[in-house]
N, C-alpha and C positions, 0 to 999 in steps of 0.2 A: 309313209315317209316321202319327203320331197327334198329339193336342193338346199333348203334352209334348215333342215332338221339337224339337231345336235348329233355329234358323232357317237355319243353314248347310246343312241338308239339302234346302232348297227350291231348285228350279230358278231360276237367275238371281241367287242371292245369293252373290257372291264374297267373298273375304277382307276387302276394304275395306268393302263394304256391311255384312257381318256385324259388323265391329268398330263401325261407326256405330250399328247396332241395339243392340249390347251397351252402348255408351256412353250410349245413351238409356234404358237399363233395360228393353229389349225383348229377351228371350232365347229365348222359346219361341213355338210356334204359338199357344198360348193367349194369350200376352201381346199379340201383334199383333192378334188378333181382338178384344181388349178395348181396343185403342188406337183409340178412337172419334174421328170427325171433330170439329174444334173449331168448325166452322160449316158452313153450306150456302149455296150460291148457287142461287137459282131462275132459271135462264137460259132459261126456256120462253117468255119474252116479250121477246126482243131487239127493240129499235127502232133505226132509223137516225136520225142527227142531223137529217136534213131533216124528219123527222116528229115530232120531240120536242115534247112538251107538258108543262105544269106537272104535278107529281106524282111518284110513284115511277117511276123509269126505269132501264133496263139497256141499255147500248150498248157497242159496241167502238170504240176510237179510239186514235190515236197522239198523244203530246204534241208539238205544234208548237213550243211554247216553254214554259219553266218557270223560275221565279225564286223567291227567298226574301228576306224582309225581317224584321227584328226591330223590332217596334213598341214594345216596352218590355222591361225585363229579365224574362226567363223566358217571353216570348210571341213566337212566330214565326208567320209566315203564308207558306205556299207557294202561289203562284198559277201556274196553267197554262192554256194554250189548247189544247184537245183538238180534233183534226180527224178527220173521216171523209169522205174525198173533198174536196169543195168546202165542206162544212158544218163549222161550228165552234161550240164552247161553252166558256164560262169555268168553271173549277173552282178552289176554294180549300180548303186544309187548315189548320186551326189546330193549332199545337203538334205538328206531325208533320214535323220537318225532314228525316227520312230520305226523304220523298217526292221531294226534289230529285234525289238520286242515282238513285232508282228510275225516275224519269220522264225522265232525261237520256239517253235512247237512242231508237232508232227502233223499239223493240219495241211490238207491239200488245197492249193490255190490255182487259179487260172491266171497265167501271165501273158501279157500282150505288149509287143514292142518290136524294135528293129534289131535283128541278129546280124552283126557285121564284124569285120576285121578292124579292130581299133585298139590302140595302145599295145601293138605287137601281139594281139591274140584275138581269136573269135570269141565274142561275148555279146550279151544283150545289156544295153545301157538304159537305165531309168525306165524299166518296163512298168506298166500299170498292173495292179494286182486286184483281182476280184475274189472275194471269199466264196466258198461253195454255198454258204447259207444265203448269199445275196442272189443266187440264181433261182429261177422258178423251179419248184420241185416237179419231179416227174419227167424231166428232160435229160437225155443222156449226152447231148451235144456231140453228135458224130457226123455233122455235115448236113443234117436235114434242114428243111425250111423252118421258119419261125424261131430263129435263134438269135435275133437281135434283142439283147437283154438290157432293159432299162435299169439304171442304178440311181437310187435316190440319195439326197443329202441326209446325212445322219444327224438330225437335229434333236437335241434334248433327249438322247437315249433311244430315239425311234429308229428301228432297224428297217432296212430295205424289205425284208421278208414280211414284216408286220404291215408296212404300207401296202405292199402288193396284195396281201390277204384281204385287207379292208377294201381296196379298189375292186377286187374280184367280186366282193359282195355287192358292189355298187354298179355292176355292169348294166343291169336293167335301167337304172336311173340315167346312166350315160346316154343311152339311146333316146332319152326324153329331153336332153339339153335343148334349150331354146336357141334359135338361130340369132346370130349377132350381126350378120351382114344382110343387106337387102337381097331378096331372092333373085332379082334380076341381075345383080352384080355376080352372084354365085354362078348363075348359068352363063353369063357373059364371059367370065374368066375361067369357066370350066373347073371350078373348085369343088372339093368334097364338102359335105355338110359339116357343121361344127361337131355334132355328136360323133360322126364317123372319124373326124380328125382327132378328137380327144381320146376315143377308144384306141385308135392305132398308135397314139403317142404313148399310152400306158401299156398297151398290149399289142406290139407290132407283130403282124402276121407274116409280113415279108418286107424285103427292102423297098419294093415298089409302093406298097401301102404306106409304109413309114414316110417315104419321100412326099407322097401326096398330102399326108397329114401335116408334115412339117411345113410344106409350101402354103397350105391353107392358113395355119396359125401365124406364120410370118406375115402373110398378106394382111391378115386382120390387125396385127400390131401396127404395121406401118399405115394402114388405112385410117385408124383412129387418130394417129398423130397428125397426118396430113389434113384430115378433115377438120380437126381442131384448129389448125392454122388457117384453114380456109374460112371457118366461122369468124375467127379473129379479124381477118381481112375484110369480110363483109361488114362486120360491126364498125370497124374503123372508117369505112367508106360512107357510113351513115352519119358520122360526126361532122359538125360544122367547123371548117378550118378557117385560117386567116389568109386572105389573098395578098401575096407579096409580088409587087411589080419589080422585075429584075433591074438593079441599078448598074447597068452595064458600064456607064462612064466611070463610076467610082471604082468598080472592080478593075477595069482596064488601067486606070491611073495607078492603082496600087501594084498591079502585076508589072507594069512598065518600070516601076521604081525598085523592084526587087533586085538584090545582088546576085540572083541566080535565075535560070529559066525554069518555068513550070514543065513538068513532064506531060506527055500527051494524056496519060491516065488522069493526072490532076485536072487538066482542062476539061476532059470529058465528064468526070464525076461532078465537078463544079456546075457544069451546064445541066446535068441530070437533076441536081438539087434545085437549081433555079426553076426548072420546069415543074418539079414536084410542088413547089411553094405557090404556084399559080392555080393549083387545083382547088375544087370546092371542099375537099376533105383534107385533114391534116397529113403532112408528110410523115412517113414512118420508114426511115431508111437506115440500113446497116452499112457502115463503111468499113470494109476490111482493108487493112494496109499492112503489108509485110514490114518487118523491122526497117525503119529508116525510109519508108516510101513517101512520107510527106502528108500524113493525115491532118496534122495541125494546120498546115497552110490551107487545106480545103475547108476546115472548120472556120478559119478566119475569114475567108472569102464568103462563106455562107452567112456568117454573122453580119458582115457589112450590109448585105441586102436587107436583112431584118431591121437593122438600126436606121438605115436610110429611108425605110418605110414607116418610121415612127414607133417601132416596137422594141422591146428589150430582149436580151439574150442571157441565158445562164449556162455556164460550162461547169460540169461537176466531174471531179477526178477522185479516185479511191484513196489517195494519200496526199498529205500536205505538200510534200516535196514535189510530187508530180503536178499538183495544182499550181504551185509557185512557178514551176517551169513553164506551164501553159500561160500563166499571167504575164510572165516576162516576154514570151514569144508574141503574144497578142499586142503588148505594148510597143514592141520594136517595130511591128509592121503597120499598125493602125495610126491614123493621124490624131493630132491633139484634140480635135473637136469631138472625138468619141471617148466618153468617160468610162474607165474600167475600174471596178471595185474588186477587192479580194476578201473572202470570208473563210475563216476556219475557226476551230475551237479556241485557238490562241488569240483571236481578235476579241478583245473584251472591253468592258467599261464604256466610257464616253465615245471612244473610237468606234465601237460596235454599234452603239445607239445611233450615232450620226450616219454611219454607213447604211443601217436599215431604213432610216428616214429617207435617205437619198434614193434608195432602191424603190421604196414605196411611192415617192412622188415623181419618179421617172428621171431624176437627175443622173442616175447611174445607168448607162446604156447596156453595159455587159458586166455581169457579176460572175466571177470565177472563184471556185472554192472546192471544199470537201463536202462530206456528208452534212456538215453544219447547215448547208443551204436547204436541207430537207426539213428542218425544224418548222413547226406550224407558225411561229411568229414572223417568218420571213415572207413579206408580202411584196408583190410586184404591181406596178401600175398597169402595165400591158405587156405581159410576157408573150413573145412571139415564137421563140425557138429555144428548145432544150437540147444541149449537146452533152452526151454522157461518154466520157473517155473510159476505155476498158470496161465495156458494158457487162461482161460476165462477172465483174466484181460487185455488181449491184443486184439486189433481189427485185422481184416483181413489185412488191409493195412500195419499195423505195422509189422506183421509177414512176409508179402511179401517183405517189405523193407530189412529185415534181410537176406532173402534168395537171394536177388539180389547182395549181397556183394561178391559173387564169380562169376565172369563173364564167367569163363571157363566151369565149371560143377555145377550142382545144389548140394549144400551141403545136408547132411542128416539132418533130423528134428526129434527131440525128444521133445514132449510137455508133461508137467507134471501137474497134478492137485491133490489136496488133497480133492476135493469135490467128494465123490463117486458118480458115474453116473449110474443110473439104466440101466440094460442090454438092455431093450427095447429102451431106449433113445440113447445109443451110437450105437446100431445096426442101428437105423434110421438116426441119424444126422451125425455119424462118419463112414458111410459106406465106405468112401475112405481111412480109416485108418486101420492100424494094431493096436490092442488094447491089452495092457498088464495090468494085475491087481496084485497089492501087497495086499493080504488079511491078510497074517500072520503078526504078530507084534513081534519084538525082545523079547526074553524070559525074559529080565529084566524089561519089561514094565508091570506094574500092572494096572488092570482096575481101572478107577476112580469111587469111590463110589458116586452114584447119588441119591439125596433125593428130594422129593417134599415137599415144605414148605408152610403152610398156613400163610398169613400175620399176623394172630393172635398168631402164635406159633414160633416166631423168636428167642426166648432166647437161646435154645440149640444150634442153628446155630451160634449165636454171640459168645457164650462161646467157641465153637470149633474153630472159627476163631482166637480168642485171644490166645487160646492154641497153635495154629500153629505159630502165630506171635512171641510168646515168645520163640519158638524153632528156631527162625531165618528164618522162611519161609515167603513167601509173598502171597498176595491175589489180585485177580481181582474182581471188582464189576462192573457188566454190567447193564446199563439202556438204554431204547429205545429212550429217548429224551434228548435234550441239555438244553432247557430253561423251566421254570415253565409256566404252562398254566392252567388258572382257569377252562377251559372247558374240562379238561381231567384228568384221574386218572393215567396217565403214569408217572412212576418215571423218574426223569431228573437229569442231572449233577448239575444244580443250587441248587436244594433242597437237593439232596443226599450229596453234599459236606458238607453242614451244619450239617446234621444228623450224617454222619460218623465221623466228627470232635468231636462231642459230645459223640458218642458211643465208639470211639476208641481214647480216650485222651492219649497223649504221643506218638502216632504213626504218622508218616508222610504220607500224602496223596497227590498223584498226579492225574491229570486228562487229558483225551485225548478225542477228538471228531472230527467229520468230517469237522467242519468249521475252524479248525486250518490249517495253511499252512503245506506243506510237511516237511519243516525244523522244525517247531514247534513240529510236531508229532514225528519226529525222535529224537529230543532232549529229549522230555518227556519219550519216550520209552527207550532211552539209559540210562536215570537216573534210570528208574525202573530196567533195566538189571544190573546196577551198584549198586543196593540195596540202592539207596538214598531215595526211597519211599518204605514204607511197604505195602501200598495199592494203586492200580491204579484204579481209577474210570473212566470208559470209555463207549462210545457207541460201536456199533458193528464194529468199524474200526479195532479192533484187531482180527477180526474173523479168518483170515487165515495166516498161515506162521510164526508168531512170536514165537520164541523159548526162553522161560524163564525157565530154569531148576529148579530155586529155588522157583517158584510159585507152591503152593500146594492146593490152594483153589480158586474156582471161584463161585461167587454168581451172578445169572442172575435174575434180578428183572423183574416183568411182563412177566415171562417166557411163559405164555399162549398167549402172543401177537407175539411170534416168530414162524417161521417154524421149522419143525423137523430137516432138514439138517443143517440149520443155528445154531440151538442149539447144534447139535453134533460137529460142527466146533468150536464153542465157548468152549465147554467142553474140546476140544483137546488142549486148551492153557495151561492146567495144567497136572501134572503127567509126565512131560518130563525129569525129573531127576532121575527116577527110584524109588522114594519114594512113600508112600501112598499119594493119592490125593482125593479131595472132590469137588463135584459139587452140588450146591444148586439151585434148580429151585423154585423160589418164585412166588406164584400165585398172580394175581391182586386182588383177592377176596377169600372168603371162599367157593365158589361153588365147585362142583365136578370137579376134574382136567380133562382136555380133554384127549382123547385117546392117542394122540401123545406124551404127557408128560409121560404117563404110559409106552409107548413103549420105550422111551428114558431111563427111570429109570431101565428097565429090561434088556437092551442089549447095548453093545458098538460096535456092528457090524455096521459100517457105511453103508455098502452096503444094508443090510436088512432095515436100517432106510431110506436110499435113495429111495428104492422101495416103502416104506410106504408113504414117503413124496410126491412122484410122484402121488400115488393113491389119496392122500388127496388134493393136491394143483395144480397138473399139472406141465408142463415142464418149464413154464416161469421163475420161481424163480431159477431153477437149471441151465438153459442154455439160454433160448430164448433172454432175455433182455441184455445178456452180449455180444452179437455178433453184427454184422453190421445191422441186421434186426431182425424181430420177426417172429415167426412161424404163428401167427394169425390163428390157427386152429379153424374152426367153428364147425366141426363135429367129427373129429378123436381124439382119446386119445392115447398118446404115452405110456400108460400103457397097451394097448390092444395088448398083445403079439400074440394072434391068428390072428388078422388083419394084424399085421406087418409081420408075417411069410408068410401069403398068398400074400401080396404085394411083399415081397422080391422074392418069387418064381416067380411071374409074371414078375418082372423086369429082373430077370436072364433069363427067357424064351425069353423076348423081345430082350435082348442084344445078344442072340445067333442067332437071325434072323436079319442079318446085314441090309437088305433093309428096313424092317419095323422099325428098330431101328433108322436109319438115317432119315427116313421120319418123324417119330414122333418128333425127336429133332428139325428138321427144322420147323415144324408147331407149336411148343410150346416153341420156343427159349426164349421169354421174361420171362415167368414164371419160366422156368428152370434156367435162369441166376440168378434170384433173390435168388432161393434156393441154387444155387452153391455158391454164396457169403456168404450165411448164414452158410453153412456146411463146406466150404473149410478151410483147415489148412495149405495149402502150397502155 
């Protein structure tokens, strides 16, 4: 038997068990060794209920009684009296109705949580529960070593005990696992071997051994990602770029005639881009700009240099309305001798044919549009710069299609995002990029006043909205759902439309949501821009990029259900006209607001909030799901700057040792290729 053997070759795996493994996507020995525990319970300090004291506790007990009550729509409370001999303790679970069935037996469980004085009594709130059958047999859990217990995901009817039995049979093979890191890196970083790490993840002998195993596997995950980015950067620097001589006089002339002053950040980033375009290889730069920081102006100044050197520029945005706004902004700033074309799916017939001819023969200097620019029949005469706005809305293949539109040399690439990316995240994922950050905001931008609102104290907020509407301003109202659902307390388009019409009589209300077609959404948004609606009721589809200078208020219902970075982006939809603006974060209930909402109310620094969001929720929301694959990190955290710094140092060391570097890439090509596709932007 080896790592590629089928699981039905293992002792104890019958036909039914084998089918369950197959249904769960676990087909080989290698697959099950990579099926890591979903969590661990440290059962080394079991206490009895007679000795229980406030704080973190672990105890075993039976539920003497259990009940459930619905306190409001969407909110359930399960209450139980847990007993251990003659001793009892109260436990409650919020929004976990399945606990009723789970505890309605005489089965003994292990409970873990915080025992504290809350709601006028001592009790344990939302404790985790481990079934006795999930624990390794033959252990009594009385405080001895070796009691860190792995708990596995219950996939397709597979139980933790079954998985543990199979893994026990495979212990000899675990010791034969091939190494995945260079031996010199392992010694240099004082890491345990991969086989030792995998064994201690599945069968932790002690807390110290477990920590060493965890550190090794976390290092390995980050190592592969950073190395993939490094390979991308090396490949990019081998490409032949287009030399662009900075047109300083043209840039200065436009800057001097602007009705506002550039921020120091805008000046610095524009200079960085000019220097990039003078290099032998194509620029590959990510421009991060917080909401309202002036990314478009930097893009315009970058485009001037390209056009004045005789090359073309294309600017691509994810929606027609955002592309239209970009075209309008470019046209306002640039002189008449620079021709600008606009392309979307709605540009058809002779108009489209004429536009494509002018792009092909070079009469159009700058082509701005939507995904329509990606179609194969769009040909440029000499494309020198690709600008992608909201880069996380475009997949890898789409970006590559754009860059293929110049067969002679690779055009420069400037990707822009209004989602502030934490430093640890872009250092890891965008290692192949040059990164610029616009942190300053124009002096005329006033911070948006942000308030936390209890659902029982809405009247002052409503009065303020009416006051703004009377002054000719407009308002957004954001809800998380589209349709009413009896099983949830989420605000929705359907119910809120009725409420708003009653609450704001005499005012027109439009709505917008993700199930509408792109055309329908653009029509509704255009009507709001044209002031045909006083209030736009929407889901989060308006999160990024929409610029409505006349909107001064945004109300976010069920704000506690949204992530921090998403709330910050939504807040950025108002205050874009230079006037006072207001953001109301309305709670789902009257409970204490979560920490992230307090953070949002205290600062408008998107980068600070993004770091906090990464700490609270991980990388997926910010980046992972938006690309061609997902990170799927089992052990590493992209907020662990100390680990990332160590790995970067190791990758740099490896890349300087050409023979070792080439050998490692050859032996790990498949995993590296996956991460290359995830991190690549060119």
